[in-house]
C-alpha positions in Angstrom: -0.1 -0.2 -0.5 2.7 2.2 0.5 4.6 1.7 -2.6 0.9 2.3 -4.2 0.8 6.3 -2.3 4.4 7.4 -3.0 3.7 6.9 -6.5 0.7 8.7 -6.8 1.6 11.1 -4.7 5.3 10.8 -7.4 2.8 10.5 -10.3 1.2 14.2 -8.7 4.5 16.1 -8.5 5.2 15.5 -12.1 1.2 16.8 -13.4 2.0 20.1 -11.1 6.2 20.1 -12.9 4.3 19.8 -16.4 1.3 22.4 -14.8 3.2 25.4 -13.5 5.6 25.3 -16.3 3.0 25.6 -18.2 1.3 28.3 -17.0 5.1 30.2 -16.6 5.8 29.5 -19.9 8.3 26.9 -21.0 11.8 27.3 -22.1 12.1 23.3 -22.5 10.6 20.5 -20.1 12.6 17.1 -20.2 10.7 14.1 -18.8 12.1 10.7 -19.9 14.0 12.5 -21.4 12.3 13.6 -24.5 11.9 17.6 -25.4 8.0 17.6 -24.9 8.1 21.1 -26.2 9.6 20.3 -29.5 7.0 17.2 -29.2 4.3 20.5 -28.1 4.9 22.4 -31.2 5.8 20.0 -33.9 2.6 17.5 -32.9 0.2 19.5 -31.7 -1.9 19.2 -35.3 -2.0 15.8 -35.9 -4.0 15.2 -31.9 -6.6 18.5 -32.8 -8.9 18.8 -34.8 -11.3 16.8 -36.5 -9.8 14.6 -38.0 -6.5 15.7 -37.6 -4.2 16.0 -39.8 -1.0 13.8 -40.2 1.9 14.5 -37.8 4.7 16.2 -40.0 8.5 15.0 -40.5 9.5 17.0 -37.6 6.8 15.9 -35.0 7.5 12.3 -36.1 11.2 12.7 -36.2 11.2 13.5 -31.7 8.8 10.4 -31.8 10.8 8.7 -33.5 13.6 10.2 -30.7 11.4 9.9 -27.7 11.2 7.3 -24.7 8.5 5.8 -24.9 8.0 3.7 -22.4 9.4 6.1 -20.3 5.8 8.8 -21.6 3.0 5.9 -20.7 3.7 6.2 -17.5 2.7 9.3 -18.0 0.0 8.9 -20.9 -2.8 9.6 -18.7 -2.0 13.1 -17.2 -2.4 14.6 -21.7 -5.6 15.5 -21.1 -4.7 17.7 -18.0 -3.5 19.8 -20.5 -5.5 19.8 -22.9 -4.1 17.0 -25.7 -7.0 14.1 -26.9 -5.4 11.3 -25.3 -7.2 8.7 -28.3 -5.7 10.5 -30.6 -1.7 10.8 -28.6 -1.7 7.1 -28.9 -2.3 7.2 -32.4 1.1 9.5 -33.5 3.6 6.9 -33.2 1.9 3.9 -35.6 1.7 6.9 -38.1 5.1 7.7 -37.8 6.5 4.0 -38.3 7.2 3.5 -34.4 5.9 0.8 -32.6 3.2 2.6 -29.9 4.6 0.7 -25.7 1.6 1.9 -24.2 -1.3 -0.9 -25.5 
């Protein structure tokens, strides 16, 4: 039970950090050794709109370099940043990379 509580506290702290850095204006945010600002800037159009546009080459390059297994731990936090989780989970496949989150 203590391990679960520790995990919840750690994830809450990450969520708060991401929220605060978003409000403060992000310079560079690296989560799981991944450039989250770059992914947000380059991949946003691939999760916005109905239907979303295909991911750009720049988006796919960032996805290819991302530590997706690590990022999977935080996928449920995407909705707090206004990102459609289902659409976000489709991006790796559209970029030719297997999504380890499934």
